[in-house]
LUMTOR-674510 format. One record per residue: residue in one letter; x, y, z of N, C-alpha, C in turn. Coordinates in steps of 0.05 Angstrom, whole numbers, plus 5000, padded with zeros to 4 digits. Atoms other than C-alpha are relative to their C-alpha. Layout:
! LUMTOR-674510
aXYZXYZXYZ
...
//
This chain:
! LUMTOR-674510
m500550145024441749655045502349814994
v497950205005445649025027500549994970
k499250015028449348924962501249724994
t498750255009451748334921503050064997
v497149975004459148214909500650184976
g499749835024458548534840499450295006
q500849724993455049154867502150125019
a498049904981460049224924502650064985
a497549965015465949144877499850254982
a500449765016463049674830500250255016
e499949774983462050154887502850065010
l497349974990469150044911502150054978
g498249975023472150084841502149784997
i498250235003475349394844498449774987
e501350235012473848724813498849825022
a501350184981469248224847501949785010
h498150214992474747694848501950105022
v498249894979478948164891498649985027
l501550024975473448194944499949705010
r500150284993472847434942502849915011
h497350084990480447364950500550115027
w499749884973480547845009498649845021
e501550174981475247425042501549735004
q498750264998478946775026502550015017
v497549994984485447015058499650125028
g500649914973481947305119500350305005
a499849714998482648055104497250135002
l502849895001475048135098498149785010
t502150184990469247815135497450074987
v502549955015463047735092497949805009
r502150194993456547435116498549904975
r501450125023452246995072497050005006
d502950014996444747005061499149715001
g501150274998440246395065500749814977
n499350155023442246174996503049974996
g497150035001449746225010501350234984
y498849775015450746874970501250205020
r498749794984455447394997498250245002
v501749764995451947995028501850225011
y498349784991455548655034498350225012
d501549794987452449115085501950245004
d498449764996455049805106502649945015
k497650074984459849505158502049864983
t498150165017462849015108501250184979
l498949815020463549565055502150185013
e498149834986467150005106502649855005
q497650174996471849425123501549974973
a498750035027473149325048501450264992
r498749745006474650075040502750025016
t497650004984479750005096502149834988
v498150185012483049405064501050124974
r499249885025483149764997502050235005
k498249784994486450385027502749905010
l497550114990491649975065501649874977
r498750115023493249605000501250224983
r499149785016493850264963502450155012
v497749874988498850545013502449815002
g497750185003503249935002500149765018
l499950234982501349415054499349754984
s500650265012501448685031497549905014
l502450124986495248265048500749905028
p499450084973498747935107500450245019
e499749764984500648635132497350135005
v502749904997493448865121498649855022
i501350174980490848285162501050075028
a498949934974495648455218499250285009
a500749724994494049205213497150035009
i502849974992486649085222499349805023
s500250184977487848595279498850145024
p501049884976483948715342502150055021
r497749954982490648685378501450254991
k499049745007492649415376503150004998
a497150015001500049275390501049884974
a499250135025500648805331499450184976
a500749815022497049295285502050234999
q498149775000501549865307502749924991
a497350095008507849455297500249984970
v500050025029505949305225500150274987
v500149735011504250025211502650155004
r497449874995510650275244502149904981
a498050125018514749795202499650114972
k500549895027511350035138500950294998
i499149725000512650765158503050014997
a497150005002520050595167500949944971
v499350075028520350275098499550244982
l500749775017516850875066501950235005
e498149794994521451365102502749944987
s497550075014527450985075499850044970
e500549965029524550995005500150304993
i500049715004523351745011502850115001
a497249914997530551865034501649924975
h498650105024533151444976499250174976
r501049845023528851824925501050295002
q499049724997530952494954503050014992
q497250015008538252294946500349984970
a500050035030536752084874499450264987
m500849745012533352744860502350205003
t497749824996539253134890502249954980
f497950075019544152754847499250084971
l500949945027539952824784499850304995
q500149715003538753564796502850114996
h497249915004546253664803501049944972
t499050075027547553294738498850194979
v501249825019542753754702501450275001
e498849734996546154374731503149994999
c497150034999553354104729501450154978
r498649845020558254554694502149834985
h498050175013562853974675498649864976
r501050135024562053674606499349715005
y500450284994562752964632499749975030
l500550034972560052744699502549885015
d497650114988566552354711502150225007
d498249784995570253024711499250165025
c501149834978566053304768500549875027
p499550104973568453214840497449955016
e502550044985561353294867498549764990
c501250255011558652764819501449755010
a498450234990564252304841499249945029
t500850044972562152414913497349865001
f502650135001554952234897500249714992
v499750275010557151614860501149825022
r498850174979561251364920498149965023
e501950044978555451444968498349754995
a501650255003551550814982497150064993
//
């Protein structure tokens, strides 16, 4: 069963203009009917779900386009780069949590008086 852009957008939980934009930038291929209207079949909807998921995990549209490229090596390179960025962000947030947890439990009245807090502060 084919759907209009509005029906497809509603099913995907996004706005119709987002689907049109994805098509415009090359992240989504949508066929047209005899009157020039966009037609979303099961294959196109699945492609849109993939684009939506990649966007939700943090890929930019140019990264999405590369990640869905038929060239496997190019797609893998983009995904590996995003994994590296996410791992770095996770490490940074873990360090932040460790520091904040220490400040909650710190026995010193002022953080400036604590040697451990001073060590955290000096770390990059």
